[in-house]
N, C-alpha and C positions, 0 to 999 in steps of 0.2 A: 494386516498381518505383516508380520516380520522379516524383514528379509534374511532369510540363516546363514549367506555367505556372505553377508556383509560382516566386519568384524566394528568395533565402537571401543574407546577407554572403560574401564569399569569405572572410572572418576564421571566421564560425563553418563552414565546408568541413573550415576548414584544423585544426578541433579535429577535426573526426569523423575526419580522417585520421589526427591523429593520435592518435583511441579505438584507432583497426583496428590501426594499429603498438607500441599498447598490449599488446591481446587478442593479437596475432599472436605476440609477446614471450613469450606464458608457453605457448606449444606446444598445450593445452589445456585444458578451461574447462568446469569446473561452476558452470550460470549458476542462482543463485537468481531464480525467474521468480514473481513475485508478482502477474500477469498485469496492473500498471499500467503506465503511460506507459514510466516509467524502468526498467523492465527490460526491457521490451517490444524499446525501443532499443537497448538490452544486448546484450538474444540477437541482433535482426537484425544489429548489427554482428559478435559473435562467430561469425556462422554465415555473410560474409561475409571475414572474415578468419581464420578456422579449419575452412575446411568442416564436414568432419566429425570434428572434432577437439574436438565441444562436447555438454553432454548437460546437458539443462535440467530443474531438479527444484525442482517447485511440492509446498509445506505444507501439507498438508490436514486443518486442525484448527477447529474449533468458533468459534475468534477473528478465523475470515475468514471474509468474504462468498460463497456458492455460488456468485455471478456471476464473482468471481475464477477459481475453477477452469474455468467455463468458458471463460473468456476467453484465460487460459496454452495449452488446449486444443485453442483454434481456433488461435492463434497458432504451435503450435511445427506442427499441421498444415499450417498455409498453408505456412510456410518449410522444412520437412520435415527436422524437425530432433526428434531422440530426444528423449522427457519422459517423466518420472517423476512420479507421485503417490505422496507421503509421506506417513501418516499417521501423526499425531502426540495424543500425550496429554499434550503437555508443560502442557500449558492447566493440570494436574489436580495441578502439582507446589505445595508447601507456598509454596516462594519466593513461584512467580508468584500461586497465591491469596489470600497476605495481601495485596497489590497495595500496598506501599511505594516513592516514590517512584524504587528503581530495579528496577522491574516489567522496563520491557522489555530491562535490562540482562541478568538472569536469564533471559529468555526469549529472548533472543536468544543465548549463552551455549548452549544445551541444541539450539535449533533447530539451530545452524550447527555446533554441533560433530559432530551426527548428520549436518551434510553434508559436512561435513571425511570421515567415516568411510566414505559413501557414492562420494565420488570418488577414495579410496584406495583401495576393491573396485574403483571404474570403470578405476582406473590414470590417470586426468584430475588432471594436476597442478597446477590452481590453483582457489578456488572465489572467486567473485564476486558482488558484490550490484549493485542498482542506486542507490547513495546517489551524491547530485546534492553540488556546492557549497554550492549555498544551505543543505544540513541542515548546515553548520557553524554557522550562526544561530540554530539549533536547541533543544531542552532534550533529547538523545536520548542519553539512560545507554549504548542499545547500543549504538555505537559502541566506547567500550567492549570490550564481547565481539567487536567485529570487528576491534579492533587486536591484543587476545590470544590470537585463533582463525589471527594474520594471515590476515583474508577482505580479498582488495582489491576496491576500488571503482571502476571504470577512466571511468565519467562524472566521477568527482569530477579522480579523475588527469589527464584532457584538460582540464579547467577548465570542465565543462560543466554553467548552471544549469538551473531547470525548464521555462524560457519557452524557452530553447534547445533543450531537450530536445523540447517538443513541438512545433518548429518545423523539429526535423529530422524527426521521427516523421511528420508531417503529408509533408512531402518524398519522404520515402521510402516513404510510402503503406501507414504504418502503418493499421490502421481504428479504432485506438483511441487517436490521437495527443491524442482531446479529452474523454474520458474522466476523470470527476472524481476527483482524491483519495479516498480509499479507506481511510483506518487502518483496523490491529486494532480490532476492538472494545472489546475490553479501552478505551480512550481514554476511552470513557462512560461509564464508572465513576472517581469522584472516589481520587483518593490513600486507603487508612485504610480505604477500605470491601471488604467479600471479594468475590473476584470468583468465580459461582459459573454453573455450566452453563447453569442457568434462566433466570439474568437474560443473559445472551450471546443467547439464542435468543429472547428476548422483545425484543432491543435489532431482533435482524436482520429479524426479519419485521416487527416496527413500519416501520422505516427500507422494507425493500423495498415495503412497503404503500405509502409515501409518495412513492415512485419511479413506481409503477404510477398516482398521483394526475398527477402531471405533474414533480413536482420534481423536479428536476437535483440540486440540492445538501444533502444530508440528515443528518443531528447528532441519535441520541434522547441526552441525559445521563441518565442514570439517576441518583437522589437518595431513594431508596426508595420512597417510596410516590410520590414526584414526580416527570416526566417534562418533561425542560426542553427545547423541538423549536427547533433550530436550522436556519434555513433562508439562500437568498441573500434582503438586503434587497428585490433588484427581484421578487421571487417573493409576499414578506408578502402585497399585495393579493389574490391567488388565494388563499392557506391562507384569508384572514379569508371570504372569500365565505361565505356563510351554508351551502350545501350542500357545499362542502368541509370547513372548519368540524366540521360538525355530523356528516362521515363520521371524521376523524379522532382526534376527542372520543371518539367511537362506541365504534371502532378500538381505541382505547389504551387504551381502557377496560376493555375484554373481555379486553386480552394483562394485566391486572392491575392499571395503576396508578391509583391514587386522585386525583392531580389530574393537567391536564393544561397545563402551562406553555409559553408562547411565549416566545423569548427575541427584545426588540426592537432586543438589537444586531445578531441576525442571527447566520451563518454564520461563523465563525473558527477558527481552527487552532489547537491547542493552550490550550482553555480553560481546562482544570481543570487544566495543569502546574502545579508551584508557584509561586507569587508570585514574578516578578521571574526567571524561569528563560527567560526568552521564548516562542515561541507560536507554534512550529509543526508539532510533534510530531503531529497529527492534525491 
């Protein structure tokens, strides 16, 4: 349902109508649904443009927070869209686990290759993802895999940026319009340091603990025995309060880190990207 109290520019509504036309031209689609705001808006538009001629698929892997699966399930239920959860063990592949700067390329090539197979089995003409125009400013080697596999990015084709996507999502009544960005957990591990399932697990558990304490945007950057905590600068006083600080130190040490450090720059995207590569991957 549209939020009738919300006013958005006519230019943005034109972009949304362009998005609907793009999706309708595909005939049928498989939407790669992460549970984030970008793919959620994409799914909402696809359901409006294509009716039943679509399928939402969410990849279930240890590199993703479990809350994303829950969000995807809730959204597809609300929109009455067919949904599949596809288990993936691609995080165990050697080319992914060695964690070189092309990690995201290897991951997306495997995952979206699998989604292409599902689309073919279901008779769907196109696989689409939630990349937006702002991603062109980012270090995203995974984009190369999407091009190679002919995966389309309708939000980008419609000229939509992240801030516009959030505004449209709120206008269209999507509950996750203000959900914080939540990149894959592998982005918490510096390039060159092997990715192990147990590391992904403790990062997820630690971030969930911090969110339960009330911190909205959290990253735990894993540096061996050291964990570097990033949160919004405005939330720094709260985490440094004696009660919270002691809870955080105790919990993160219990998860296995020896040294708990606090990044005074605060949360920022792509803080582990290669130097000079831009900073929006995470």
